[in-house]
N, C-alpha and C positions, 0 to 999 in steps of 0.2 A: 525561412529562418533568417532572425536578425544577425547580422555581421557582429564579429567582434570588434571590428574597426569602429562600429558605431556603439557597441555596448562600453568599450573601455575608452570611448572620446579620444580617437588617436589623432593625432597633429602630426603631419609631416612639413618640414620645411628643410633648406640647406640648399647648397649648389654643389656639393660633392656627389659621387658614386657609391663609395663605401657606407652603409649603413649602422646608424648607433643607435641602438633601442635603450631609451632611458627609461628605469623603473624608480620611481621616487619611493621613499621610506614611510614609516609606520607614522600615520597623523597628517601626512602632507598630500600633494598632488602634483600634477606636472608643472605647475606655475614655480615649484621649489628650485627650478633648473633656471629660472630667466636669466640670471645675471652670467650664467656660463655660455647661454646658446650664441651669443655673437662672436666666441672664440672659436667656437666649433662650425658653426651654419656654412663658413666660408668653404670649408675642406670636405664636409661629410653631408649625408643624408641623414637627418634628425628625425628619429620615430618618438613621439611621446605619448605617454600613455597615462591614464588615471586607473588606478586599480579599482575593482568592484566597491562600491561604497564609499569611494572618494572623488572629491573633486567633481567635474562634470560627467563622471561615468553614468551611464544610463541607470535609472531608478531598478529595472528589470534585471539589470546584469547582476545584483547583489543575491546572493543565497544564504541564510545563516550558518547552515551546516558546512557548505562547501567553504565560505570565505573566513571562517573561524580560526584557519590555519594557512601557514606560508603555503604548503602544498596544494592547497585549493585554487590560490591565487597562481602558482606556477604553472597547473593546468591550463589557466587561461591564457597566460604567455604562451604556452605550447599552440594552443589552439590560434591564436593571433600570428605566431611565426607561421605556422601553416597556411592560415588564409594570405598572408602577405608575400608566402613563398621565399621567407629570409634564408640566405646561405652567406656563410662567412661574415657575418655581422659582428659588431662590437658590441658588448653589453655594458652598459654603465648603468649602475646600481647603487643605492644608496641605503644604509643600514639592512632593515631586511629586504628592501628592494634588491640587494645584491644577492642576498640568501635566495630569493625567490628566483632571480635569474640564472643561479648558480643549479638549482633543481630542475629548471626548465632545460638547462643545457644538458644534463642526464637524459632526458628523453628525447633531445632533438639536438645533438652534438654537432652536426654539420651545418645548423643554423648559424653557429657562432665559431670566430675565429679567436676571439680572446673575451675574459672575463674580467670588467673592471669594477672591483668592489670598495666602495669607499665607506669607512667606519663599519663595516659589517662585522659580524660575530657568528659561529656556529654554536655558542652557548653562553648565556648571559651568567646562569647560575654556577658558582666554584663548585668544582668535584675534586676536592682535595685528596692526595697530596699533588697530583699531576697535572690539575688544571685550574687556571684561575679566568672565571669569566667577568668578575667583578661585583657579583652580588651573593650574598647568603640567602639561606630560604627565609628568614625573619623579614630581610629587608624587602624581599620580593612580596611576600605576604602582606607587610605593611604597606607598600605600594599599591597592591591590588586591592586591599581594604580601602584605601583612600579614594581609590578610583571608582568603587562601588557606593561610598557614603558621600563624598563631595566630589563630584566631577569638576567644578569650577577650581576647587583648590587643589585638584590633583594636575589639571592643566598647567597652574601657575607654578607649582613645585617641580613638574617634570622638566618644564620649558628652562627654570632657571638652572636645574641639574645638568640638562644637557648643553647648554649653551656654556656654562662653566664660566672660564676667565675670559672668554670672546663675548660673553653678554654685555649689551647696552640695552637702554629702555626701548628703542624701537626694535631690536633684535627681538627682545623677551616678548614684547606684545605681538609681533608678528607671528613668534612661533605659537603663543599660547592661542590666538584666534585661529591659527590652522587646527590646532587641536580641538577646540570648541566648534569649529563648523562641522565636524564629522560626528554623527550622531553615537552616543554612548553606548547603543546597541550594536554597532559596528565594531568601535575601538575596544570595548571589555572583551569580549573572547578572543580575540585576535591577540589583544595584549598578555591574556593571561597564557596562549597557545607561544607567544614569542618569548617572553621573558622566563618562563617555565618549561619550555621546550628544549630539545637538542638534537642538532643536525649533523653532529660529528661523525656518524655513522654514514652519512652520503658523501663524505668527501673523498673516498676511495673510489668510487664510480664516476667522478668527474673527469673527463678527459682532455676539456678545453684549457689551454694555458691561461693562465691568471694573473692580475695584477691587483694587490691588496693598496689600498691608499688609506695611510691613517695619520689622524691628527697625533702631537706629541702629547696632547694634554685632553684625553676624553673620558670623562666620568662614566660615560656609558659603556664605552668599550675599553678597557684596559689594552695596553700594548701588547702584554702577553696573549690575550687572545687573538690580535691580528698576527702575531708570530705564530700562534698555532696554525691558523689558516695557510700562512705562507709555507709553513713546514709539511702540512698535509694536502695540499693542492698540486696539482703537476704544474711543473715550470712556473711554479710560485715565484712573483716579484715581491719584495714588500717596499714601499715608498712613505716615508714619516715625514709628514709636514710639519713646519716650525709654526704651528697654528695651535689651537683652542679649542675646546667644542666639539659637538658630534655633528654640527652641521655646516662644513666648511663652504659648501655651496651656497650658505647665506652670510655667514662671517668673515669668510676669506677666500672669495671668490677668485682673485688674481694669483694667490698662491697656488690654489687649485688648479687653476687654469695652465698655469705654467708646467706643473707637474703633467698634466694632461698632455699638454703640445709637446713635450720634450718625450713622453712615452708612447704617443700614439702617432707621431709623424710616420714611424716605419709602419705602420698599420695602414697608410693610405694606398688606394689601388684595387 
């Protein structure tokens, strides 16, 4: 049987003993963490993955039914944790990667000592009057329709919106090319599942302490959604970065690195 280490293109680096499992977000791969690695590799054992269908993940890793949902990817992370024998690791996940790690922690709570979720959300769709996810049904339907009809325009639109006031031409081209490098057949079903889905009902089952890191100006995830996570996850701590955009590891790595350095120092050992 092929190992999940191979299937998910696992790369390990760093000089510390405490493991950090880094899970990238929608439309990206493990290279999205590149500007953070020098900050972390001195003190931690870094475990980078490419989710099935993304980056350098093995083609045979992808299954259309399994990986059209975040729970299918979470099952892969659980299998990888078992294979690596992970215990008391830190999980660093961006956007849907944070949600995937959170779901994996429900199945394997002993694998993780803390969840670090960057710009993650339990639900992108508004659920009035008590929940603000940032989008109406009409807005998400329009986004999904654009994705179906013109993938190139969709990639450009989403990259601009996601970067917000942190956008530069270089950052936008970088993010747009990341989206375009992934097959539409992989992204379309997962996008629908993510943006129209709801993981709020899973939050009471999480037992691992969590750190929610949110940029102050994120068009994809409003502050209210981050606050909801903080309020409904155990031992939840919310840190708001003085930065914009949905991808701080790309656009504000120094600010994100400082927050991680301050909060993770106590997790060494």
